[in-house]
C-alpha positions as CSV (number, residue, x, y, z in Angstrom):
1,M,248.2,301.5,61.6
2,H,249.6,299.6,58.7
3,L,249.2,300.9,55.1
4,E,248.6,297.8,53.1
5,S,248.1,299.5,49.7
6,D,246.9,302.7,48.0
7,E,243.3,301.4,48.2
8,F,242.9,300.9,52.0
9,C,244.7,301.0,55.3
10,I,244.3,298.4,58.0
11,D,244.8,299.2,61.7
12,D,247.1,296.5,63.1
13,D,247.6,298.1,66.5
14,E,245.1,295.7,68.0
15,R,247.4,292.8,67.2
16,R,249.9,294.2,69.7
17,N,247.3,294.1,72.5
18,D,245.0,291.1,72.8
19,N,242.5,293.2,74.8
20,N,242.1,295.7,72.0
21,V,239.8,295.7,69.1
22,K,240.3,292.4,67.1
23,G,238.7,293.7,64.0
24,K,240.2,295.7,61.2
25,H,239.6,299.4,60.7
26,I,239.4,299.9,56.9
27,N,239.6,303.5,55.5
28,Q,238.9,303.5,51.8
29,K,241.1,305.9,50.0
30,N,239.8,305.9,46.5
31,K,238.3,309.1,45.2
32,N,234.7,307.8,45.0
33,N,234.7,307.6,48.8
34,T,235.4,311.3,49.2
35,L,232.1,312.2,47.6
36,N,228.7,312.3,49.3
37,T,225.4,311.2,47.8
38,D,225.1,314.7,46.2
39,G,228.5,314.4,44.5
40,E,230.0,316.9,46.8
41,F,233.5,316.6,48.3
42,K,233.8,314.8,51.6
43,P,237.2,314.5,53.3
44,I,238.4,311.3,54.8
45,A,238.3,311.2,58.6
46,G,241.7,311.5,60.2
47,S,243.5,313.0,57.2
48,T,244.5,316.2,59.1
49,S,246.8,314.3,61.5
50,I,249.3,311.5,61.8
51,Q,249.3,308.8,64.4
52,I,252.7,308.4,66.1
53,E,254.2,305.9,68.5
54,N,256.1,308.3,70.9
55,P,255.3,311.9,71.8
56,T,258.5,313.2,70.3
57,D,258.2,311.4,67.0
58,P,257.9,313.7,64.0
59,A,254.4,314.0,62.5
60,I,255.6,314.4,59.0
61,D,254.4,312.6,55.8
62,E,256.5,311.3,53.0
63,D,256.4,314.6,51.2
64,G,257.7,316.5,54.3
65,N,254.3,318.1,55.2
66,V,253.9,318.6,59.0
67,F,250.6,317.6,60.6
68,A,249.3,317.3,64.2
69,G,250.7,314.2,65.8
70,W,248.6,312.0,68.2
71,R,248.9,308.6,69.9
72,S,247.0,306.1,71.9
73,V,247.0,306.2,75.7
74,D,247.2,303.5,78.3
75,P,243.8,303.7,79.9
76,S,245.2,302.6,83.3
77,L,247.0,306.0,83.5
78,V,243.6,307.7,83.9
79,Q,242.1,307.9,87.3
80,V,238.3,307.2,87.7
81,R,235.8,306.6,90.5
82,G,236.3,303.1,92.0
83,V,234.0,300.7,93.8
84,G,232.9,302.3,97.1
85,Y,233.6,305.8,95.9
86,N,230.5,307.2,97.6
87,Q,232.0,306.2,100.9
88,D,235.7,306.5,100.6
89,K,236.0,309.1,97.7
90,K,238.9,307.0,96.3
91,K,239.8,306.9,92.7
92,V,241.5,304.0,90.9
93,N,243.2,303.3,87.6
94,S,240.6,302.9,84.8
95,P,240.1,299.1,84.3
96,G,240.4,299.6,80.6
97,D,238.7,301.5,77.8
98,L,235.4,300.7,76.1
99,Y,236.6,302.1,72.8
100,K,239.9,302.7,71.0
101,C,240.9,305.8,69.1
102,I,241.6,304.9,65.5
103,K,241.6,308.3,63.8
104,A,241.8,312.0,64.7
105,D,241.3,315.3,63.1
106,V,242.9,318.6,64.3
107,F,242.3,321.9,62.6
108,E,241.8,325.7,63.1
109,S,238.9,327.6,61.7
110,D,236.8,330.7,62.0
111,K,233.8,328.9,63.3
112,R,232.7,325.6,64.9
113,Y,232.1,322.5,62.7
114,P,229.5,320.5,64.7
115,D,228.6,316.9,63.8
116,M,231.9,316.0,62.2
117,A,230.6,312.4,61.6
118,S,228.3,313.8,58.9
119,R,231.0,315.9,57.3
120,V,233.7,313.2,56.7
121,T,234.0,309.7,55.3
122,L,234.1,307.6,58.4
123,P,236.4,304.6,58.9
124,K,234.7,301.2,58.5
125,V,234.9,298.8,61.4
126,V,234.8,295.0,61.1
127,F,234.6,292.8,64.1
128,D,235.4,289.1,64.8
129,D,231.7,288.3,65.1
130,G,230.7,289.9,61.8
131,V,228.2,292.6,61.0
132,F,225.0,293.1,63.0
133,T,222.1,295.0,61.4
134,K,220.0,297.4,63.4
135,E,217.4,294.7,63.6
136,S,219.7,292.0,64.8
137,K,221.6,294.0,67.4
138,S,220.3,293.7,70.9
139,W,222.1,296.8,72.1
140,T,222.1,300.6,71.3
141,A,225.8,301.5,71.8
142,P,227.4,302.3,68.4
143,D,230.3,300.7,66.7
144,L,231.9,304.1,66.2
145,F,231.8,306.8,68.9
146,V,233.0,310.3,67.9
147,V,234.0,313.0,70.3
148,T,234.6,316.6,69.0
149,T,236.0,319.3,71.2
150,A,235.9,322.9,70.1
151,L,238.5,325.1,71.8
152,P,238.0,328.9,71.4
153,T,241.2,330.9,70.6
154,S,239.8,334.4,70.2
155,Q,240.6,336.7,73.1
156,P,237.4,336.7,75.3
157,K,235.8,340.0,76.4
158,F,235.5,340.4,80.1
159,M,232.2,342.3,79.8
160,G,230.8,340.8,76.7
161,G,228.9,337.8,77.8
162,E,229.3,334.3,76.4
163,T,229.4,333.4,72.8
164,S,228.4,330.1,71.2
165,D,230.8,330.2,68.3
166,G,233.9,331.8,66.9
167,A,237.5,331.1,65.9
168,G,239.2,328.2,67.5
169,Y,240.6,324.7,67.2
170,T,238.6,321.6,66.6
171,V,239.9,318.2,67.9
172,T,237.9,315.3,66.7
173,M,238.5,311.7,67.9
174,Y,237.1,308.7,66.2
175,F,236.7,305.7,68.6
176,A,236.0,302.1,67.6
177,M,234.3,299.7,70.0
178,Q,236.6,297.2,71.7
179,Q,235.8,293.6,71.1
180,D,235.5,292.8,74.8
181,T,233.0,295.7,75.1
182,R,231.0,294.2,72.4
183,N,231.1,290.8,74.0
184,I,229.8,292.2,77.3
185,L,227.0,294.1,75.5
186,R,225.9,290.9,73.7
187,R,225.7,289.1,77.1
188,I,224.0,291.8,79.2
189,T,221.3,292.6,76.5
190,A,220.5,288.9,75.6
191,D,217.2,287.4,76.4
192,G,217.3,285.6,79.7
193,Y,220.2,287.6,81.1
194,K,220.2,287.9,84.9
195,R,222.0,290.9,86.3
196,E,222.8,289.0,89.5
197,D,225.0,286.6,87.5
198,D,227.5,289.5,87.1
199,I,227.4,290.8,90.7
200,G,230.6,289.0,91.8
201,D,232.7,290.3,88.8
202,S,231.2,293.7,88.6
203,N,232.1,294.6,92.2
204,D,235.8,294.5,91.3
205,N,237.8,297.6,90.3
206,Q,239.2,295.6,87.3
207,S,235.7,294.9,85.9
208,K,234.2,296.8,82.9
209,V,230.7,295.3,83.2
210,N,229.1,298.1,85.2
211,A,230.7,300.8,83.0
212,V,229.5,299.0,79.8
213,R,226.0,298.7,81.3
214,L,226.0,302.4,82.2
215,F,227.2,303.5,78.8
216,E,224.5,301.4,77.1
217,E,221.9,303.1,79.3
218,W,223.4,306.5,78.4
219,C,223.2,305.7,74.7
220,R,219.5,304.9,75.1
221,R,218.5,307.7,77.3
222,A,220.8,310.7,76.5
223,P,219.1,311.6,73.2
224,T,215.9,312.5,75.0
225,D,217.0,312.9,78.7
226,E,219.1,316.0,79.3
227,D,219.9,315.1,82.9
228,Y,221.3,311.8,81.7
229,M,223.2,313.4,78.8
230,S,224.8,315.7,81.3
231,R,226.7,312.8,82.9
232,F,229.3,313.0,80.1
233,K,232.6,313.6,81.8
234,V,235.8,315.1,80.3
235,I,239.2,314.4,81.8
236,S,242.0,316.5,80.2
237,R,245.5,316.7,81.5
238,A,248.8,318.2,80.3
239,E,251.4,315.5,80.9
240,N,254.6,317.7,80.9
241,L,253.8,320.5,83.3
242,E,257.4,320.7,84.6
243,E,258.7,320.9,81.1
244,I,256.4,323.8,80.0
245,G,256.0,325.6,83.3
246,L,252.4,326.6,83.2
247,P,251.3,329.5,85.5
248,S,249.5,328.4,88.7
249,W,246.2,330.0,87.6
250,I,246.1,327.5,84.8
251,S,247.9,324.5,86.2
252,K,245.6,324.2,89.3
253,F,242.9,323.0,86.9
254,N,245.1,320.4,85.2
255,G,243.6,317.0,85.2
256,K,240.4,318.1,87.0
257,P,237.4,316.3,85.5
258,F,234.4,318.3,84.5
259,L,230.8,317.4,83.4
260,V,229.3,318.8,80.3
261,K,226.2,320.1,82.0
262,R,224.5,322.3,79.4
263,P,223.0,320.3,76.6
264,G,222.5,322.4,73.6
265,Q,225.1,325.0,74.7
266,T,228.2,323.2,75.7
267,G,227.2,319.6,74.9
268,F,225.6,318.3,71.6
269,L,224.6,314.7,70.7
270,F,224.3,313.5,67.2
271,N,223.1,310.0,66.2
272,H,223.8,308.2,62.9
273,P,222.2,304.8,63.4
274,E,222.6,303.9,59.7
275,Q,226.3,304.0,60.3
276,S,226.2,302.7,63.8
277,C,227.8,306.0,64.9
278,M,227.1,308.5,67.7
279,E,228.9,311.7,68.2
280,F,229.2,313.9,71.3
281,D,230.4,317.5,70.8
282,V,231.9,319.5,73.6
283,S,232.1,323.3,72.9
284,L,234.1,325.4,75.2
285,H,233.0,328.6,73.5
286,P,230.3,329.4,76.1
287,F,232.7,328.6,79.0
288,P,233.5,331.3,81.6
289,Y,235.9,334.1,80.8
290,L,238.8,332.7,82.8
291,A,238.7,329.3,81.1
292,K,238.7,330.8,77.6
293,K,241.5,333.2,78.6
294,G,243.6,330.2,79.7
295,I,243.1,328.5,76.3
296,C,244.1,331.6,74.4
297,Y,247.1,332.1,76.6
298,M,248.2,328.5,76.0
299,K,247.7,328.8,72.2
300,D,250.1,331.8,72.0
301,S,252.7,330.4,74.4
302,Y,252.4,326.7,75.1
303,F,250.5,324.7,72.5
304,Q,253.6,323.6,70.7
305,K,255.3,322.6,74.0
306,T,252.4,320.5,75.3
307,V,251.5,316.9,75.4
308,V,247.9,316.7,76.5
309,T,245.7,313.7,77.1
310,F,241.9,313.8,76.5
311,A,239.8,311.0,78.2
312,F,236.1,310.6,78.5
313,C,233.6,308.6,80.6
314,I,230.0,308.5,81.8
315,E,229.9,309.5,85.4
316,G,229.1,306.6,87.7
317,R,227.0,307.7,90.8
318,E,225.4,304.6,92.2
319,E,227.4,301.6,93.5
320,D,226.1,299.4,90.6
321,E,227.6,302.0,88.2
322,L,231.1,301.6,89.6
323,P,234.0,301.4,88.8
324,E,233.9,304.0,86.1
325,C,235.8,303.0,82.9
326,I,236.9,305.5,80.3
327,L,235.1,305.4,77.0
328,G,238.4,306.2,75.3
329,A,241.5,308.3,75.4
330,F,243.8,310.2,73.1
331,Q,247.0,312.2,73.4
332,L,247.8,315.2,71.3
333,C,251.6,315.8,71.1
334,Y,253.2,319.2,70.6
335,P,250.6,320.8,68.3
336,N,252.2,323.8,66.5
337,P,249.7,326.5,65.5
338,V,252.1,327.4,62.7
339,H,251.3,324.2,60.9
340,A,247.6,324.1,61.7
341,I,245.3,323.1,58.8
342,R,242.5,325.4,58.1
343,G,239.1,323.8,58.5
344,E,237.7,325.8,55.6
345,D,240.3,324.4,53.3
346,F,239.9,320.9,54.7
347,F,236.2,320.7,53.8
348,A,236.8,322.3,50.4
349,G,239.5,319.8,49.6
350,K,242.1,322.6,49.2
351,C,244.7,321.5,51.9
352,Q,247.4,318.9,52.2
353,T,246.1,315.7,53.8
354,S,247.8,312.7,55.2
355,N,246.8,309.0,55.4
356,K,250.2,308.0,56.8
357,T,249.8,305.3,59.5
358,I,252.0,303.5,62.0
359,A,253.9,300.6,60.3
360,N,254.3,297.2,62.0
């Protein structure tokens, strides 16, 4: 990110990678854009964190305030199902990512905050091919895809059943569509498109075509089809296990993908077509006792020592849905609970916020 002036910030990361989003991510910073239509305060997306280049870089603003630090991830470091997976069960490096993380929010609160996209001022995304209206777009996939993960931090009760809410951490990632994803969508949804024209390219572990087609199908069907919605897959992995020395009862699950199989309980989908935005929320609050016990244990002993990668994809099952390709990835670096922003203060406009961005 490059802060051009006090009025807006422009994301120049894509200029360092020709395959990344070619547009500019513009986050208005003037006070009018922190008010909703009712005149109520609305915080700017991403203002609870600072994007950094390297995991050990300090996430500190110009005034010395400490925030959660995060960075982009090379998608090829994430393993996904490859072509022929149903026969050989082999995974391959993700051929890329469909979206790029441009903002992130991290905070602690006494309750969940679902549908973050409706609670913040979202970044504006501009593409090389201009703006498409809802009527002129031939595809459903949104320009912005938001993923919110709710991590419970209250000690779970062994004989108390599951709970759908409570104290915890919220990690929200704001992803902007990659330009090449957009180019593929325009081609495969155009009048006269023939799927067989892509067969040669799509049967390659370096191709994103099948994954783009699958995600477009997911965006169309998931709002009304719970089985399809349940194909949303989370891949989380602590990158420095040797450094932090996690106990085996936690580390054995490290990097193991899981599907969000319970729509309305652990998975929630929100659609904001007027902003070309969709959000998928993952709540771990109803997860089993052992999973929540592990999260609480890590908060008390390991959060500030951890570099953790979050990646997401739609599960490919048929051959024409492979290889999988991650929707996007994000890395949270050494989050210290001591410096955690309170969600209640964030939404009331009572906490320190940051719009510091990576300079060229």
